[in-house]
LOKEDO-743100 format. One line per 10 residues: number of its first residue (from 0); for each residue x, y, z of N, C-alpha, C. Coordinates in steps of 0.05 Angstrom, whole numbers. Example, Ala and Ser with C-alpha at 12.3 -4.5 7.8 and 13.67 -1.06 7.14 Angstrom:
0> 264,-114,156,246,-90,156,264,-66,156  257,-45,142,273,-21,143,258,1,157
***
This chain:
0> -2098,290,1567,-2110,270,1536,-2097,239,1535  -2106,223,1526,-2089,195,1531,-2074,195,1508  -2057,186,1502,-2031,193,1476,-2029,153,1478  -2037,138,1490,-2024,113,1490,-1996,112,1493  -1988,82,1477,-1960,76,1492,-1933,77,1470  -1947,88,1454,-1927,82,1421,-1894,99,1428  -1874,79,1429,-1855,87,1428,-1842,102,1457  -1858,95,1482,-1856,109,1504,-1836,90,1519  -1833,58,1506,-1822,38,1531,-1805,23,1514  -1780,21,1514,-1759,0,1502,-1755,-22,1521
10> -1756,-44,1503,-1747,-68,1511,-1717,-72,1507  -1697,-71,1529,-1674,-76,1533,-1649,-103,1539  -1675,-122,1536,-1663,-146,1548,-1693,-170,1549  -1680,-197,1534,-1704,-214,1536,-1689,-239,1543  -1704,-261,1554,-1693,-285,1553,-1724,-305,1557  -1716,-337,1542,-1732,-358,1544,-1718,-379,1539  -1736,-396,1565,-1724,-426,1561,-1737,-443,1540  -1718,-467,1536,-1731,-487,1517,-1752,-492,1531  -1775,-492,1507,-1804,-513,1518,-1798,-531,1517  -1814,-549,1540,-1826,-582,1532,-1827,-595,1558
20> -1822,-616,1558,-1825,-628,1580,-1806,-634,1595  -1797,-609,1612,-1775,-609,1628,-1783,-623,1660  -1776,-644,1659,-1781,-668,1681,-1754,-657,1702  -1734,-644,1693,-1713,-647,1701,-1703,-616,1719  -1730,-599,1719,-1733,-579,1737,-1759,-570,1737  -1763,-552,1765,-1790,-542,1775,-1783,-518,1765  -1810,-495,1765,-1820,-476,1759,-1795,-453,1764  -1781,-454,1788,-1766,-441,1800,-1742,-439,1781  -1731,-463,1768,-1711,-462,1750,-1708,-452,1724  -1732,-464,1717,-1746,-448,1689,-1742,-421,1692
30> -1758,-404,1714,-1743,-374,1716,-1718,-370,1721  -1700,-376,1737,-1673,-376,1734,-1667,-379,1702  -1668,-399,1688,-1661,-405,1659,-1668,-373,1640  -1689,-369,1644,-1697,-347,1627,-1691,-320,1638  -1684,-317,1662,-1671,-289,1671,-1642,-296,1669  -1626,-310,1668,-1600,-311,1660,-1595,-301,1638  -1618,-306,1618,-1608,-299,1586,-1613,-271,1586  -1634,-262,1603,-1642,-232,1602,-1621,-214,1610  -1614,-223,1634,-1588,-209,1640,-1569,-207,1622  -1556,-233,1617,-1534,-225,1599,-1542,-214,1572
40> -1567,-215,1565,-1576,-196,1533,-1574,-163,1547  -1586,-159,1569,-1584,-135,1577,-1567,-121,1581  -1551,-133,1601,-1521,-115,1613,-1527,-107,1635  -1557,-112,1655,-1556,-105,1678,-1555,-124,1701  -1556,-123,1726,-1557,-133,1746,-1582,-134,1762  -1584,-152,1785,-1617,-158,1791,-1617,-130,1805  -1595,-122,1823,-1601,-94,1830,-1608,-66,1820  -1613,-70,1798,-1612,-52,1781,-1646,-48,1778  -1663,-72,1779,-1686,-72,1771,-1706,-58,1800  -1725,-41,1792,-1743,-31,1811,-1769,-41,1822
50> -1777,-56,1800,-1804,-76,1798,-1806,-89,1784  -1823,-116,1795,-1830,-140,1778,-1855,-148,1778  -1864,-167,1755,-1899,-173,1750,-1889,-215,1747  -1900,-222,1755,-1900,-252,1750,-1923,-263,1746  -1925,-270,1714,-1955,-280,1703,-1953,-311,1703  -1970,-319,1720,-1971,-350,1713,-2006,-355,1717  -2013,-378,1702,-2036,-391,1698,-2058,-405,1725  -2045,-427,1718,-2049,-450,1741,-2041,-450,1766  -2055,-430,1786,-2036,-424,1811,-2033,-452,1831  -2046,-463,1833,-2058,-484,1848,-2035,-513,1834
60> -2020,-513,1814,-2006,-535,1808,-1983,-528,1806  -1973,-493,1807,-1953,-485,1795,-1936,-469,1827  -1944,-442,1820,-1913,-430,1839,-1934,-418,1858  -1963,-424,1863,-1976,-413,1883,-1990,-387,1888  -2006,-378,1894,-2023,-347,1889,-2003,-327,1890  -1981,-321,1913,-1975,-293,1910,-1949,-293,1886  -1936,-268,1892,-1915,-264,1880,-1886,-265,1889  -1888,-283,1912,-1864,-290,1929,-1845,-312,1912  -1851,-327,1894,-1834,-347,1881,-1818,-330,1865  -1829,-311,1852,-1805,-300,1834,-1788,-280,1848
70> -1795,-266,1876,-1775,-247,1884,-1756,-272,1900  -1762,-291,1908,-1753,-306,1930,-1728,-321,1907  -1740,-330,1885,-1724,-346,1869,-1699,-338,1852  -1710,-309,1851,-1688,-292,1832,-1670,-269,1852  -1674,-271,1882,-1664,-257,1899,-1667,-231,1892  -1689,-221,1882,-1693,-189,1883,-1689,-171,1903  -1683,-144,1900,-1673,-141,1925,-1699,-119,1938  -1712,-141,1948,-1735,-124,1973,-1749,-102,1951  -1757,-112,1930,-1777,-89,1907,-1807,-102,1907  -1826,-80,1906,-1852,-88,1886,-1847,-114,1873
80> -1871,-134,1871,-1872,-156,1851,-1899,-162,1856  -1910,-166,1835,-1939,-167,1834,-1943,-196,1813  -1963,-211,1826,-1968,-230,1804,-1998,-226,1786  -1999,-239,1769,-2021,-228,1752,-2025,-253,1741  -2049,-259,1732,-2066,-275,1711,-2096,-261,1702  -2093,-271,1674,-2106,-267,1653,-2109,-292,1637  -2118,-315,1649,-2117,-339,1627,-2093,-344,1606  -2099,-349,1588,-2074,-351,1566,-2054,-317,1558  -2075,-298,1564,-2057,-275,1566,-2035,-263,1588  -2034,-284,1611,-2020,-278,1627,-1994,-273,1631
90> -1985,-279,1614,-1947,-269,1603,-1949,-244,1595  -1974,-228,1574,-1972,-211,1563,-1984,-191,1590  -2000,-195,1606,-2011,-179,1629,-1984,-176,1644  -1965,-199,1645,-1938,-186,1662,-1922,-161,1651  -1924,-164,1624,-1902,-140,1603,-1919,-122,1604  -1942,-121,1605,-1969,-99,1609,-1957,-79,1634  -1963,-98,1655,-1955,-87,1679,-1927,-66,1680  -1906,-77,1674,-1883,-66,1667,-1880,-50,1649  -1893,-54,1628,-1891,-34,1609,-1903,-3,1617  -1928,-8,1632,-1952,20,1644,-1931,30,1664
100> -1914,16,1686,-1904,27,1697,-1875,36,1695  -1860,33,1681,-1842,54,1668,-1855,80,1651  -1870,72,1637,-1889,91,1618,-1902,114,1638  -1904,109,1661,-1915,126,1686,-1895,146,1701  -1868,137,1694,-1850,144,1710,-1846,143,1733  -1857,120,1745,-1861,112,1776,-1829,100,1773  -1820,87,1761,-1791,70,1758,-1782,72,1732  -1756,73,1729,-1737,65,1716,-1737,34,1696  -1733,20,1716,-1731,-18,1701,-1743,-28,1709  -1756,-46,1699,-1780,-60,1710,-1778,-92,1697
110> -1781,-118,1706,-1777,-145,1699,-1807,-154,1696  -1813,-162,1674,-1834,-182,1669,-1830,-213,1667  -1844,-226,1682,-1834,-255,1671,-1857,-266,1675  -1862,-292,1661,-1884,-307,1655,-1875,-338,1655  -1886,-352,1673,-1874,-386,1675,-1904,-400,1679  -1898,-422,1670,-1916,-449,1679,-1898,-475,1675  -1916,-489,1695,-1903,-523,1692,-1925,-538,1696  -1934,-545,1676,-1958,-565,1668,-1953,-592,1664  -1922,-607,1665,-1912,-631,1651,-1924,-651,1677  -1917,-644,1705,-1919,-660,1722,-1946,-660,1736
120> -1964,-651,1721,-1994,-654,1740,-2007,-683,1734  -2000,-701,1724,-2011,-726,1717,-2028,-726,1696  -2040,-702,1687,-2054,-691,1663,-2042,-689,1632  -2061,-702,1615,-2044,-706,1594,-2048,-675,1579  -2072,-655,1589,-2070,-627,1579,-2084,-613,1604  -2094,-595,1602,-2097,-572,1627,-2117,-587,1647  -2101,-585,1673,-2122,-593,1690,-2137,-583,1690  -2168,-598,1708,-2193,-579,1709,-2187,-555,1720  -2203,-541,1713,-2193,-512,1730,-2214,-510,1748  -2229,-516,1756,-2258,-518,1776,-2268,-488,1772
130> -2266,-478,1794,-2278,-451,1803,-2264,-429,1794  -2245,-431,1782,-2232,-407,1780,-2236,-397,1747  -2258,-415,1741,-2263,-404,1706,-2292,-393,1707  -2303,-384,1735,-2334,-369,1739,-2354,-388,1725  -2366,-378,1709,-2390,-393,1692,-2383,-416,1675  -2354,-420,1670,-2349,-446,1652,-2341,-460,1677  -2347,-462,1697,-2346,-483,1729,-2353,-520,1702  -2338,-533,1719,-2353,-570,1712,-2377,-573,1724  -2386,-550,1736,-2407,-559,1747,-2432,-555,1726  -2432,-538,1719,-2450,-521,1703,-2442,-539,1678
140> -2428,-539,1661,-2424,-542,1637,-2406,-574,1635  -2412,-594,1645,-2399,-617,1649,-2392,-633,1620  -2395,-623,1601,-2390,-635,1572,-2371,-615,1555  -2366,-590,1569,-2348,-575,1555,-2321,-585,1550  -2310,-584,1531,-2279,-590,1535,-2269,-568,1501  -2246,-560,1506,-2228,-540,1490,-2232,-552,1460  -2230,-572,1452,-2235,-586,1432,-2252,-581,1420  -2282,-586,1437,-2302,-591,1430,-2316,-559,1426  -2306,-536,1432,-2316,-514,1437,-2301,-501,1412  -2274,-507,1402,-2270,-499,1378,-2272,-502,1354
150> -2287,-530,1359,-2298,-545,1332,-2321,-531,1324  -2328,-524,1348,-2362,-510,1337,-2355,-475,1330  -2331,-471,1334,-2322,-449,1314,-2315,-449,1282  -2302,-470,1284,-2297,-480,1262,-2324,-490,1238  -2346,-500,1252,-2367,-509,1242,-2381,-486,1231  -2381,-462,1255,-2384,-431,1243,-2383,-425,1228  -2353,-423,1226,-2342,-411,1206,-2347,-417,1173  -2346,-442,1172,-2347,-461,1150,-2385,-457,1143  -2397,-463,1158,-2423,-449,1150,-2430,-427,1138  -2424,-405,1152,-2425,-374,1141,-2415,-368,1117
160> -2394,-380,1117,-2380,-372,1085,-2376,-400,1066  -2399,-421,1069,-2397,-436,1053,-2380,-451,1045  -2361,-457,1059,-2337,-475,1059,-2342,-498,1054  -2335,-526,1034,-2337,-548,1038,-2316,-564,1059  -2321,-584,1070,-2311,-595,1090,-2285,-595,1083  -2274,-611,1057,-2256,-623,1047,-2229,-599,1048  -2246,-573,1034,-2227,-548,1033,-2217,-539,1065  -2242,-542,1074,-2229,-522,1105,-2216,-540,1119  -2216,-570,1119,-2197,-595,1131,-2165,-586,1124  -2164,-583,1090,-2136,-577,1068,-2136,-557,1090
170> -2144,-531,1087,-2138,-506,1100,-2123,-505,1122  -2138,-523,1144,-2125,-528,1167,-2102,-540,1178  -2100,-561,1158,-2077,-580,1157,-2053,-557,1146  -2061,-544,1125,-2034,-528,1123,-2025,-512,1142  -2039,-498,1160,-2035,-477,1178,-2018,-494,1202  -2031,-517,1208,-2010,-535,1227,-1977,-545,1211  -1985,-547,1182,-1960,-562,1169,-1934,-538,1181  -1949,-513,1170,-1932,-491,1165,-1916,-490,1196  -1934,-496,1221,-1920,-484,1240,-1905,-511,1252  -1904,-532,1243,-1883,-554,1242,-1856,-556,1233
180> -1860,-543,1196,-1837,-534,1189,-1820,-510,1206  -1835,-489,1216,-1818,-471,1228,-1803,-476,1255  -1821,-494,1263,-1816,-505,1291,-1783,-527,1291  -1781,-532,1271,-1762,-553,1264,-1735,-526,1259  -1736,-510,1255,-1719,-488,1257,-1707,-481,1277  -1723,-480,1307,-1716,-470,1331,-1711,-482,1350  -1687,-481,1362,-1674,-505,1376,-1690,-501,1411  -1710,-490,1410,-1717,-482,1436,-1748,-495,1430  -1762,-502,1412,-1789,-508,1409,-1791,-538,1423  -1810,-541,1435,-1826,-569,1448,-1820,-584,1425
190> -1833,-581,1402,-1841,-604,1377,-1823,-592,1355  -1799,-610,1346,-1787,-604,1327,-1789,-620,1303  -1804,-635,1283,-1809,-647,1269,-1828,-644,1250  -1821,-640,1227,-1833,-636,1200,-1863,-657,1198  -1883,-648,1191,-1907,-656,1187,-1919,-655,1161  -1928,-677,1141,-1940,-662,1117,-1971,-655,1114  -1985,-645,1097,-2009,-634,1091,-2022,-664,1100  -2017,-683,1082,-2031,-707,1078,-2035,-727,1104  -2006,-726,1120,-2005,-741,1141,-2021,-724,1164  -2029,-696,1171,-2044,-686,1187,-2082,-689,1180
200> -2084,-690,1156,-2107,-700,1143,-2116,-727,1153  -2096,-741,1150,-2105,-772,1159,-2104,-772,1191  -2103,-766,1203,-2090,-760,1236,-2123,-767,1245  -2123,-787,1269,-2146,-782,1279,-2165,-756,1282  -2191,-754,1288,-2209,-742,1291,-2215,-738,1321  -2210,-709,1326,-2208,-701,1357,-2242,-693,1364  -2244,-666,1348,-2264,-661,1353,-2282,-647,1333  -2300,-662,1307,-2293,-655,1288,-2309,-624,1278  -2285,-614,1263,-2268,-628,1236,-2238,-625,1248  -2229,-618,1274,-2204,-613,1280,-2199,-637,1293
210> -2172,-653,1273,-2157,-669,1283,-2137,-670,1307  -2125,-691,1309,-2099,-686,1324,-2079,-667,1325  -2072,-668,1299,-2055,-635,1291,-2065,-612,1295  -2087,-612,1298,-2104,-588,1293,-2100,-571,1319  -2087,-592,1345,-2095,-584,1370,-2064,-580,1378  -2059,-551,1396,-2029,-555,1412,-2039,-576,1440  -2011,-570,1448,-2003,-586,1473,-2002,-570,1495  -1987,-574,1513,-1981,-562,1540,-1959,-566,1543  -1943,-545,1555,-1912,-548,1559,-1899,-534,1585  -1877,-540,1587,-1864,-523,1614,-1843,-506,1606
220> -1851,-484,1611,-1826,-467,1610,-1826,-433,1618  -1814,-419,1607,-1806,-395,1620,-1804,-374,1607  -1807,-343,1607,-1799,-325,1592,-1795,-294,1598  -1784,-273,1598,-1783,-254,1610,-1767,-228,1590  -1774,-205,1607,-1763,-181,1591,-1756,-165,1610  -1739,-147,1605,-1735,-121,1620,-1737,-98,1605  -1754,-84,1617,-1761,-54,1601,-1755,-29,1615  -1756,-9,1596,-1747,17,1610,-1755,35,1595  -1750,63,1606,-1760,84,1581,-1743,86,1559  -1758,99,1537,-1729,109,1512,-1704,127,1520
230> -1712,137,1541,-1693,157,1553,-1671,137,1564  -1679,134,1585,-1664,119,1603,-1650,91,1583  -1657,88,1568,-1649,67,1549,-1625,79,1533  -1631,106,1527,-1603,117,1513,-1588,126,1532  -1595,129,1562,-1569,134,1580,-1557,111,1586  -1560,87,1583,-1551,63,1586,-1532,49,1563  -1535,67,1545,-1522,68,1520,-1537,49,1496  -1563,37,1500,-1566,26,1482,-1569,46,1448  -1567,33,1435,-1572,55,1404,-1585,47,1388  -1594,22,1385,-1613,3,1374,-1634,-17,1387
240> -1657,-3,1387,-1670,-26,1412,-1703,-22,1401  -1714,-48,1409,-1738,-38,1400,-1755,-30,1424  -1781,-13,1411,-1798,0,1436,-1829,-18,1425  -1844,-14,1448,-1870,-21,1450,-1885,0,1432  -1905,-7,1414,-1924,4,1391,-1946,6,1405  -1954,-13,1420,-1986,-15,1426,-1986,-38,1442  -2004,-35,1466,-2013,-56,1482,-2046,-50,1486  -2064,-71,1476,-2087,-74,1479,-2095,-96,1491  -2123,-98,1506,-2132,-118,1517,-2162,-115,1513  -2175,-134,1504,-2207,-131,1501,-2213,-157,1517
250> -2240,-162,1531,-2254,-181,1547,-2278,-185,1539  -2296,-209,1530,-2316,-207,1530,-2338,-199,1551  -2356,-189,1540,-2374,-177,1566,-2405,-188,1560  -2409,-214,1550,-2428,-219,1555,-2448,-223,1522  -2435,-203,1508,-2450,-197,1479,-2452,-225,1462  -2425,-248,1460,-2425,-261,1450,-2457,-285,1450  -2459,-279,1476,-2478,-306,1485,-2500,-297,1489  -2502,-267,1498,-2531,-261,1502,-2547,-246,1480  -2535,-242,1449,-2551,-228,1429,-2542,-243,1406  -2564,-233,1385,-2563,-254,1360,-2532,-231,1345
260> -2521,-215,1350,-2508,-196,1335,-2480,-213,1332  -2474,-238,1337,-2447,-256,1341,-2458,-287,1330  -2453,-293,1306,-2461,-320,1300,-2439,-348,1303  -2417,-337,1323,-2403,-363,1329,-2376,-366,1311  -2375,-348,1287,-2359,-355,1269,-2330,-339,1272  -2321,-318,1296,-2299,-304,1297,-2302,-296,1324  -2279,-281,1334,-2279,-275,1359,-2281,-241,1364  -2300,-230,1376,-2303,-201,1380,-2283,-198,1394  -2267,-202,1410,-2249,-183,1427,-2228,-181,1404  -2216,-196,1392,-2192,-196,1373,-2201,-174,1359
270> -2224,-173,1346,-2231,-153,1327,-2229,-129,1333  -2238,-124,1363,-2236,-96,1372,-2207,-87,1384  -2190,-106,1398,-2171,-100,1410,-2144,-92,1386  -2149,-114,1364,-2127,-106,1338,-2135,-77,1325  -2162,-69,1318,-2167,-39,1312,-2163,-15,1330  -2159,-23,1359,-2150,-6,1374,-2115,-3,1379  -2104,-28,1372,-2080,-30,1377,-2069,-16,1346  -2086,-21,1325,-2071,-4,1300,-2072,21,1301  -2088,37,1312,-2090,62,1322,-2074,67,1346  -2061,58,1358,-2045,62,1375,-2012,64,1365
280> -2010,43,1346,-1988,46,1333,-1979,57,1312  -2003,73,1298,-2003,83,1271,-2005,68,1249  -2016,48,1257,-2011,33,1224,-2040,23,1212  -2038,38,1185,-2060,45,1170,-2063,26,1153  -2049,2,1140,-2060,-21,1132,-2047,-47,1139  -2055,-59,1159,-2034,-84,1166,-2031,-100,1145  -2036,-110,1132,-2035,-132,1111,-2014,-123,1099  -2002,-95,1100,-1986,-91,1088,-1958,-85,1111  -1971,-68,1125,-1945,-58,1146,-1936,-80,1164  -1956,-103,1177,-1940,-117,1196,-1925,-133,1181
290> -1899,-143,1190,-1880,-161,1177,-1883,-187,1184  -1892,-189,1215,-1893,-219,1218,-1912,-218,1242  -1926,-240,1255,-1945,-247,1271,-1940,-275,1285  -1940,-272,1312,-1944,-300,1335,-1971,-299,1342  -1987,-312,1333,-2022,-314,1342,-2022,-339,1364  -2041,-337,1369,-2062,-360,1397,-2071,-380,1383  -2052,-398,1369,-2064,-423,1351,-2059,-447,1374  -2076,-438,1391,-2090,-464,1410,-2103,-485,1392  -2108,-481,1371,-2132,-495,1352,-2119,-478,1323  -2120,-503,1307,-2107,-488,1278,-2134,-467,1273
300> -2160,-477,1275,-2183,-457,1265,-2183,-426,1283  -2167,-430,1306,-2169,-409,1321,-2146,-385,1302  -2122,-397,1298,-2103,-385,1280,-2108,-375,1256  -2133,-390,1238,-2140,-377,1217,-2161,-364,1221  -2182,-367,1240,-2198,-339,1239,-2191,-317,1252  -2172,-308,1264,-2153,-290,1281,-2143,-268,1255  -2140,-286,1233,-2123,-277,1208,-2148,-258,1198  -2169,-258,1197,-2189,-243,1196,-2199,-219,1208  -2197,-230,1240,-2208,-213,1262,-2180,-196,1264  -2157,-196,1255,-2135,-181,1255,-2140,-157,1231
310> -2164,-164,1215,-2169,-142,1194,-2137,-144,1167  -2121,-174,1164,-2103,-173,1154,-2117,-192,1122  -2137,-214,1131,-2148,-224,1107,-2177,-219,1107  -2188,-212,1089,-2216,-200,1087,-2232,-229,1097  -2259,-215,1111,-2281,-237,1122,-2286,-258,1105  -2280,-280,1112,-2287,-304,1088,-2266,-312,1071  -2246,-301,1072,-2217,-302,1056,-2197,-314,1065  -2195,-323,1098,-2169,-338,1107,-2168,-366,1091  -2181,-375,1084,-2186,-403,1066,-2154,-399,1047  -2181,-385,1027,-2158,-378,1002,-2126,-365,1009
320> -2125,-351,1031,-2098,-334,1038,-2081,-357,1041  -2095,-374,1063,-2074,-401,1080,-2061,-418,1056  -2083,-427,1041,-2079,-451,1020,-2054,-427,997  -2057,-403,992,-2034,-389,976,-2012,-382,987  -2010,-395,1013,-1978,-387,1034,-1979,-364,1035  -2003,-352,1037,-1995,-315,1048,-1985,-320,1075  -1991,-332,1095,-1978,-332,1123,-1959,-357,1130  -1940,-365,1100,-1914,-376,1104,-1897,-364,1112  -1879,-372,1122,-1854,-360,1129,-1836,-344,1109  -1840,-362,1082,-1829,-347,1060,-1849,-344,1040
330> -1872,-344,1038,-1896,-335,1022,-1899,-309,1014  -1874,-286,1027,-1888,-262,1008,-1904,-252,1024  -1927,-259,1041,-1945,-237,1061,-1936,-237,1080  -1951,-239,1099,-1941,-242,1131,-1941,-263,1145  -1917,-269,1148,-1911,-291,1163,-1921,-296,1193  -1930,-329,1198,-1950,-328,1223,-1935,-351,1237  -1929,-347,1272,-1917,-375,1277,-1889,-372,1261  -1877,-356,1258,-1846,-367,1249,-1830,-381,1272  -1834,-379,1294,-1816,-392,1317,-1838,-419,1319  -1854,-430,1307,-1872,-449,1308,-1892,-444,1328
340> -1899,-435,1341,-1925,-425,1351,-1930,-438,1377  -1953,-432,1385,-1965,-445,1404,-1959,-478,1400  -1968,-489,1379,-1964,-516,1365,-1939,-534,1363  -1921,-515,1362,-1896,-527,1365,-1873,-520,1383  -1878,-488,1385,-1858,-483,1404,-1870,-495,1430  -1887,-491,1439,-1903,-492,1460,-1916,-489,1474  -1939,-491,1492,-1953,-474,1510,-1955,-475,1539  -1935,-469,1553,-1937,-458,1581,-1952,-430,1591  -1973,-439,1601,-2000,-411,1593,-1976,-389,1600  -1971,-386,1626,-1967,-355,1635,-1941,-351,1621
350> -1923,-367,1611,-1900,-351,1594,-1907,-350,1563  -1933,-351,1546,-1938,-356,1522,-1934,-330,1520  -1945,-305,1522,-1944,-282,1513,-1919,-274,1507  -1904,-275,1529,-1876,-264,1532,-1853,-275,1515  -1863,-304,1510,-1842,-321,1485,-1847,-314,1458  -1882,-304,1453,-1884,-293,1429,-1871,-269,1422  -1871,-247,1446,-1853,-227,1446,-1818,-230,1439  -1813,-253,1453,-1780,-257,1458,-1777,-266,1416  -1794,-280,1401,-1791,-285,1381,-1787,-258,1365  -1809,-233,1367,-1810,-217,1350,-1784,-201,1359
360> -1777,-200,1387,-1754,-184,1392,-1725,-195,1374  -1723,-221,1371,-1704,-233,1365,-1700,-225,1330  -1720,-230,1326,-1728,-220,1288,-1721,-194,1287  -1734,-174,1303,-1728,-147,1301,-1693,-139,1307  -1683,-157,1319,-1651,-151,1322,-1638,-166,1304  -1651,-183,1290,-1631,-200,1259,-1621,-225,1272  -1633,-229,1297,-1620,-254,1318,-1635,-277,1313  -1651,-287,1294,-1671,-311,1289,-1657,-332,1274  -1628,-334,1270,-1621,-353,1258,-1637,-364,1233  -1639,-384,1221,-1645,-392,1202,-1675,-386,1196
370> -1691,-382,1220,-1722,-370,1214,-1718,-342,1210  -1701,-327,1212,-1698,-302,1209,-1714,-284,1188  -1725,-266,1180,-1752,-258,1165,-1731,-234,1152  -1725,-223,1126,-1719,-199,1120,-1726,-183,1123  -1718,-157,1137,-1718,-126,1144,-1747,-130,1156  -1751,-141,1184,-1776,-136,1193,-1782,-103,1204  -1803,-99,1204,-1809,-71,1214,-1824,-73,1236  -1852,-87,1232,-1877,-86,1259,-1883,-118,1269  -1883,-125,1287,-1884,-151,1297,-1910,-153,1326  -1927,-178,1308,-1955,-169,1327,-1952,-195,1343
380> -1959,-201,1373,-1974,-220,1381,-1999,-217,1390  -2008,-245,1390,-2037,-245,1403,-2044,-269,1415  -2059,-264,1440,-2065,-284,1456,-2092,-283,1464  -2107,-307,1464,-2131,-313,1469,-2137,-333,1489  -2152,-325,1513,-2152,-344,1539,-2187,-344,1535  -2190,-374,1540,-2216,-377,1545,-2234,-397,1520  -2258,-384,1517,-2265,-402,1491,-2287,-379,1476  -2289,-391,1448,-2297,-363,1439,-2322,-352,1441  -2338,-362,1461,-2360,-350,1468,-2358,-338,1497  -2330,-334,1503,-2322,-324,1527,-2291,-322,1532
390> -2284,-296,1534,-2252,-306,1524,-2235,-271,1531  -2211,-268,1537,-2194,-251,1543,-2168,-250,1516  -2169,-225,1503,-2155,-224,1484,-2133,-207,1486  -2114,-204,1487,-2090,-180,1486,-2071,-183,1456  -2065,-161,1451,-2052,-161,1430,-2029,-139,1436  -2002,-144,1423,-1982,-126,1437,-1966,-116,1401  -1961,-96,1394,-1942,-88,1369,-1920,-67,1375  -1893,-94,1372,-1874,-82,1372,-1850,-65,1347  -1835,-53,1355,-1810,-48,1322,-1794,-36,1337  -1777,-33,1319,-1747,-17,1319,-1763,11,1324
400> -1740,26,1342,-1753,54,1356,-1743,73,1332  -1761,93,1321,-1758,107,1302,-1749,140,1314  -1721,147,1306,-1714,170,1319,-1727,191,1314
***
């Protein structure tokens, strides 16, 4: 009988580059930068790694379709290396592959790497994904855009819960202002400048009601993790380590677009994946037990709706909790985007899931500096790739190992 992943796998080292417009380096140099920090953190050498996973999304403009760039760049010792891609969950997919590999007993020590190089493409945002996005191909929906699709989510949410436009915009502005304030404290963040709620509300509209500061940009960056079994971690001398409590993945199946049960105001995938993750981790009350979160704030409305899809805010109450400061770093609730989130740390697609885990890892070890949260127990990460009506959702929960 399946028992889940809880406390079977330990994270013994992590690394993350500075995110941003890294014109001076390529994807290979970014992988090396993250890997060197990870090696120093874990105390292992490359020859100890028995298998590796590489997460990257935009292969045509990045490292290519195979896993060879990771093996070649890091001079891995002729081991199995697998490239994975699952939209914005690509980094977490890399982590999931490495975690399940050691949990199965096939390997003792595995590497998960996520990387994306997006700023040398000539595009201000994401390049045209073409046929890679299947039914989202530009040939079928030439007028679709990410801001437009998520603006419809905001409008549907406001209509369902009868939220006045001014109140919605102020809550969304609070979401972004919080991330900017947190990003100031993060030396690896892409954007490190505080912005006020009033400045955000006065910014140009991109797709109503989303303004300029409601939208995250894209970045260059890499992040990685080394994982092993709890037993092996003990053998290696680790006494105080972080373990994986849950890993869940949910993909749209057409229900959103094909049936009337979904009215465009939330993410069905996140709702389902979070319930499975809590059951796997043994969490009964996420509002009380989750210590901190890194959510997929591609847009401020995405983050705010996710508060409800994670069953932390009640349905229709995310605006109230947001304006009350419940998700602020020092608000007494569940801090979200403590490292600045996608909005300010940055969003190199293939690296983002591992970047989120990197922050949880630092926080659980008490190594987050000025942004440290007192006595965290469980950290949750959430990725969402695609658009509200067709997406991929991954959720990870990590925490200190309970002997």
